[in-house]
C-alpha positions as CSV (number, residue, x, y, z in Angstrom):
1,X,0.0,0.0,0.0
2,X,2.9,2.3,0.6
3,X,4.0,2.1,-3.0
4,X,1.1,4.3,-4.4
5,X,2.3,7.4,-2.4
6,X,5.9,6.8,-3.3
7,X,4.9,6.6,-7.0
8,X,2.9,9.8,-6.7
9,X,5.8,11.7,-5.3
10,X,8.1,10.3,-8.0
11,X,5.7,11.8,-10.6
12,X,6.3,15.4,-9.7
13,X,10.0,16.2,-8.9
14,X,12.8,18.0,-10.7
15,X,15.9,17.4,-12.7
16,X,18.6,20.0,-12.9
17,X,19.6,21.4,-16.2
18,X,21.6,24.5,-17.2
19,X,21.9,27.1,-14.6
20,X,19.1,29.6,-14.4
21,X,17.6,32.2,-12.1
22,X,15.5,30.6,-9.3
23,X,12.4,32.7,-9.8
24,X,8.9,31.4,-9.0
25,X,8.2,31.4,-12.7
26,X,11.3,29.5,-13.8
27,X,11.0,26.9,-11.0
28,X,7.3,26.3,-11.9
29,X,8.3,25.8,-15.5
30,X,11.1,23.5,-14.5
31,X,8.8,21.5,-12.4
32,X,6.4,21.0,-15.3
33,X,9.1,20.1,-17.9
34,X,11.5,17.9,-16.0
35,X,11.1,14.2,-15.1
36,X,12.6,12.1,-12.3
37,X,13.8,9.2,-14.5
38,X,16.9,11.0,-15.9
39,X,18.2,12.4,-12.6
40,X,19.8,11.1,-9.4
41,X,18.3,11.6,-6.0
42,X,21.1,13.9,-5.1
43,X,20.5,16.1,-8.2
44,X,16.8,16.4,-7.3
45,X,17.7,17.2,-3.7
46,X,20.3,19.9,-4.7
47,X,17.9,21.5,-7.2
48,X,15.2,21.8,-4.5
49,X,17.7,23.0,-1.9
50,X,19.0,25.7,-4.1
51,X,15.5,26.9,-5.1
52,X,14.4,27.0,-1.5
53,X,17.3,29.2,-0.5
54,X,16.6,31.6,-3.4
55,X,15.4,35.0,-2.3
56,X,13.6,35.5,-5.6
57,X,10.9,33.0,-4.8
58,X,8.2,34.0,-2.3
59,X,8.0,31.6,0.7
60,X,4.4,30.8,-0.1
61,X,5.4,29.4,-3.5
62,X,8.1,27.1,-2.0
63,X,5.6,24.4,-0.7
64,X,6.3,21.9,-3.5
65,X,10.0,22.4,-3.2
66,X,9.9,21.6,0.5
67,X,7.7,18.6,-0.3
68,X,10.2,17.2,-2.8
69,X,13.2,17.8,-0.6
70,X,11.2,16.0,2.1
71,X,10.9,13.1,-0.2
72,X,14.6,13.0,-1.1
73,X,15.4,13.1,2.7
74,X,12.9,10.4,3.3
75,X,14.5,8.1,0.7
76,X,17.9,8.9,2.1
77,X,16.8,7.8,5.5
78,X,16.9,11.3,7.0
79,X,13.6,11.0,8.7
80,X,13.9,14.1,11.0
81,X,14.8,16.3,8.0
82,X,11.9,14.7,6.0
83,X,9.4,15.5,8.7
84,X,10.7,19.1,9.0
85,X,10.4,19.7,5.3
86,X,6.9,18.1,5.1
87,X,5.8,20.5,7.9
88,X,7.4,23.4,6.1
89,X,5.6,22.6,2.9
90,X,2.2,22.9,4.6
91,X,3.2,25.9,6.5
92,X,4.0,27.6,3.2
93,X,0.7,26.3,1.7
94,X,-1.7,24.1,3.6
95,X,-3.3,23.1,0.3
96,X,-0.1,22.0,-1.4
97,X,-0.7,18.8,-3.3
98,X,2.8,17.5,-2.8
99,X,3.0,18.8,0.7
100,X,0.1,16.7,1.8
101,X,1.5,13.7,0.0
102,X,4.8,14.2,1.8
103,X,3.0,14.2,5.1
104,X,1.1,11.0,4.1
105,X,4.4,9.3,3.1
106,X,5.9,9.8,6.5
107,X,2.8,8.6,8.3
108,X,2.5,5.5,6.1
109,X,6.1,4.7,6.8
110,X,5.1,4.6,10.5
111,X,2.1,2.4,9.6
112,X,-0.3,5.2,10.7
113,X,-2.7,4.9,7.8
114,X,-5.6,6.5,9.6
115,X,-3.7,9.8,10.0
116,X,-2.2,9.5,6.5
117,X,-5.8,9.3,5.0
118,X,-6.5,12.9,6.1
119,X,-3.5,14.2,4.1
120,X,-4.3,12.0,1.1
121,X,-7.9,13.4,1.1
122,X,-6.5,16.9,1.2
123,X,-4.2,16.1,-1.7
124,X,-7.1,14.8,-3.7
125,X,-8.6,18.3,-3.8
126,X,-5.7,19.7,-5.7
127,X,-4.6,16.7,-7.7
128,X,-3.4,17.5,-11.3
129,X,-6.1,15.3,-13.0
130,X,-9.6,14.2,-12.1
131,X,-8.6,10.6,-12.4
132,X,-5.8,11.0,-9.8
133,X,-8.1,13.0,-7.6
134,X,-10.6,10.1,-7.6
135,X,-7.9,7.5,-7.0
136,X,-6.7,9.5,-4.0
137,X,-10.2,9.8,-2.6
138,X,-10.6,6.1,-2.7
139,X,-7.2,5.5,-1.2
140,X,-8.1,7.9,1.7
141,X,-11.2,5.9,2.4
142,X,-9.3,2.7,2.5
143,X,-6.6,4.0,4.8
144,X,-9.1,5.6,7.1
145,X,-10.6,2.1,7.7
146,X,-7.1,0.7,8.3
147,X,-6.1,3.1,11.1
148,X,-2.8,1.9,12.5
149,X,-1.4,-1.2,10.9
150,X,0.4,-3.5,13.5
151,X,1.1,-7.2,13.8
152,X,-0.3,-9.2,16.6
153,X,3.2,-10.0,17.9
154,X,4.2,-6.3,17.9
155,X,1.0,-5.2,19.7
156,X,1.2,-7.8,22.4
157,X,4.9,-7.0,22.9
158,X,4.1,-3.3,23.3
159,X,1.5,-4.0,26.0
160,X,3.7,-6.5,27.8
161,X,6.6,-3.9,27.9
162,X,4.5,-1.0,29.1
163,X,0.7,-1.2,29.0
164,X,0.3,2.5,29.9
165,X,2.5,3.6,27.1
166,X,0.9,1.2,24.7
167,X,-2.5,2.5,25.6
168,X,-1.2,6.0,24.7
169,X,-0.4,4.8,21.2
170,X,-3.1,2.3,20.5
171,X,-5.8,2.6,23.1
172,X,-9.3,3.7,21.8
173,X,-7.9,4.0,18.3
174,X,-8.7,2.2,15.1
175,X,-6.2,-0.6,14.4
176,X,-5.7,-3.2,11.7
177,X,-4.0,-6.2,13.2
178,X,-2.6,-9.2,11.3
179,X,-1.6,-12.7,12.1
180,X,-2.7,-16.3,11.7
181,X,-6.2,-17.0,13.0
182,X,-6.0,-19.1,16.2
183,X,-9.7,-19.6,17.1
184,X,-13.2,-18.7,15.8
185,X,-15.9,-18.9,18.4
186,X,-18.7,-17.0,20.1
187,X,-18.8,-14.9,23.2
188,X,-21.1,-15.2,26.2
189,X,-23.8,-13.2,24.3
190,X,-23.6,-15.4,21.2
191,X,-21.7,-13.0,19.1
192,X,-18.8,-14.3,17.0
193,X,-15.2,-13.5,18.0
194,X,-11.9,-14.3,16.5
195,X,-8.7,-14.9,18.5
196,X,-5.2,-14.4,17.1
197,X,-2.5,-15.4,19.4
198,X,1.1,-14.2,19.5
199,X,2.0,-17.2,21.6
200,X,-0.2,-20.2,21.1
201,X,1.1,-22.0,24.2
202,X,0.0,-19.2,26.5
203,X,-2.9,-18.0,24.4
204,X,-1.6,-14.5,24.7
205,X,-3.0,-12.3,21.9
206,X,-5.9,-10.4,20.6
207,X,-9.7,-11.1,20.7
208,X,-11.7,-9.5,17.9
209,X,-15.4,-9.0,18.4
210,X,-17.9,-9.1,15.5
211,X,-21.7,-8.8,15.1
212,X,-23.8,-11.8,14.5
213,X,-24.8,-10.1,11.2
214,X,-21.2,-10.6,9.9
215,X,-21.4,-14.3,9.3
216,X,-20.7,-14.0,5.6
217,X,-17.7,-11.8,6.2
218,X,-16.4,-14.2,8.8
219,X,-16.8,-17.2,6.5
220,X,-13.7,-16.2,4.6
221,X,-11.5,-16.6,7.7
222,X,-9.7,-20.0,8.0
223,X,-8.0,-21.2,11.2
224,X,-4.2,-21.1,10.8
225,X,-4.3,-18.7,7.9
226,X,-3.3,-15.1,7.8
227,X,-6.0,-12.5,8.4
228,X,-6.2,-8.7,8.6
229,X,-8.8,-7.5,11.0
230,X,-9.7,-3.9,11.8
231,X,-11.4,-2.7,15.0
232,X,-11.3,-0.3,17.9
233,X,-8.6,-1.2,20.5
234,X,-10.0,-1.4,24.0
235,X,-6.6,-2.0,25.6
236,X,-5.6,-5.0,27.7
237,X,-8.2,-6.5,30.0
238,X,-6.3,-8.9,30.4
239,X,-6.4,-9.8,26.7
240,X,-6.2,-7.1,24.1
241,X,-9.7,-6.6,22.8
242,X,-10.8,-5.1,19.5
243,X,-14.4,-4.2,19.1
244,X,-16.7,-3.4,16.1
245,X,-14.4,-5.4,13.9
246,X,-14.3,-6.1,10.2
247,X,-12.2,-8.3,7.9
248,X,-9.9,-6.5,5.5
249,X,-9.1,-7.8,2.1
250,X,-5.8,-6.3,0.9
């Protein structure tokens, strides 16, 4: 799922050519004419960097430059610099198409799809084509349903290490957990529930609650096979419980 955002950012960056004045007009023209394929990451970074430091370009018109430099920093593993530039892009123009995608890229890298969906939705309003706008809208809806993507093992480990800290990250939030289905049963009220254990011997894991109206949806789950399930995390009591769950098909 991360690849779509990376591809979108690749679609609108710069390549350096002959030297020219870094005016708003010239940079905009350069952005429209140049393509990523024939330039290195360093060349793109340097171009954006030089344009950002140009005094001839108003700060409000540097949003896309900050966004593209954010992307080059992100690919280079400079996460703090990437975050700083993504923030600067939206400070320069909160409606920046690339600025919103830069923010989404960073959040997706942290598996926070729910927050990323807000920025993807904002980007869709200024996408360069109607087709891309619609694709982004659909992606935002999907990511909103995903929330925070986390493996059962990682979630259980987080709660075992520090349940208070884990609740701060995951508690009362929409999560999509994944792991091999351990048990499919019903609770005391006759509603279906699915258990995915991080440790089968101790049955330590997550219990996902469903409605009795979701039998068709649950029929696609097979014990022992990988499943992605979304739901609201209620913390550890003593098992980690997800409520109002749904099965995701990625």
